[in-house]
Structure formats: structure tokens, C-alpha cells
C-alpha positions in Angstrom: 89.1 81.3 71.3 87.4 78.1 69.1 89.1 78.0 65.3 86.3 79.2 62.8 86.5 78.4 59.6 86.7 81.3 56.7 82.8 80.3 56.0 81.6 79.8 59.6 82.9 83.4 60.0 80.9 85.1 57.2 77.6 83.4 58.0 78.6 84.2 62.0 78.7 88.0 60.8 75.4 87.7 58.4 73.1 86.1 61.4 74.8 89.7 63.5 73.3 91.5 60.5 69.6 89.9 61.5 69.6 87.5 57.7 67.4 85.0 58.2 68.9 81.2 57.0 67.4 81.7 53.1 69.0 85.0 52.7 72.2 83.9 53.9 72.3 80.9 51.5 71.6 83.4 49.1 74.1 85.8 49.7 76.9 82.9 50.2 75.8 80.8 47.5 75.1 77.4 49.3 72.3 75.7 50.1 69.6 76.1 53.1 70.7 72.7 54.7 74.4 73.6 55.0 73.6 77.1 56.2 72.1 75.0 59.4 74.7 72.8 59.6 77.3 75.6 59.3 75.5 77.2 62.3 75.0 74.1 64.4 78.5 73.8 63.8 78.9 76.9 65.3 76.2 77.0 68.2 78.8 73.7 69.3 81.7 75.4 69.0 81.1 78.6 70.7 78.8 76.7 73.2 75.9 78.5 72.3 71.7 77.2 72.2 70.0 80.2 69.9 71.1 82.6 67.8 71.4 85.4 70.7 73.3 83.6 72.5 75.9 82.5 69.5 75.7 86.3 69.1 76.7 87.4 72.3 79.3 84.2 72.9 81.2 85.7 69.5 81.2 88.8 70.9 82.8 87.7 74.0 85.0 85.5 72.3 86.4 88.6 69.9 86.7 91.2 73.0 88.8 88.6 75.1 90.7 87.6 71.8 91.9 91.2 71.5 
């Protein structure tokens, strides 16, 4: 399982709730550009290419890791 930072995990959780980049930025008090950068890192770490595949990959990693 790839190592995710606490911020990446926080953003990933908000993505699973269907939040937009703007909503995530407001929730964690960072700018939208930083949210986009974190999501890009998540795509790379989890081998995803869109939000749906990112969430599916994360759920799969959690299931394998438990």
C-alpha cells in the first residue's frame, strides 16, 4: 500500500463524500491549487486517472491492507 500523508488522506476522504476542489479547499483551509496538486499526487500514488478510479483504488488498497 502506498504511503499517503495525513493531508492526502483527509482530501481523499472528502473526495469520497463528493466534495468539489473548492469545497475541499475551504474545508481544510488551503487554496484550490494545493488541492489540485494533492489530488495529482494521489492519482500518481494510487495509479488512478480520474476521481472514480481514485476512490476505487483507495478502497481496494484498504481492503487488501486490512
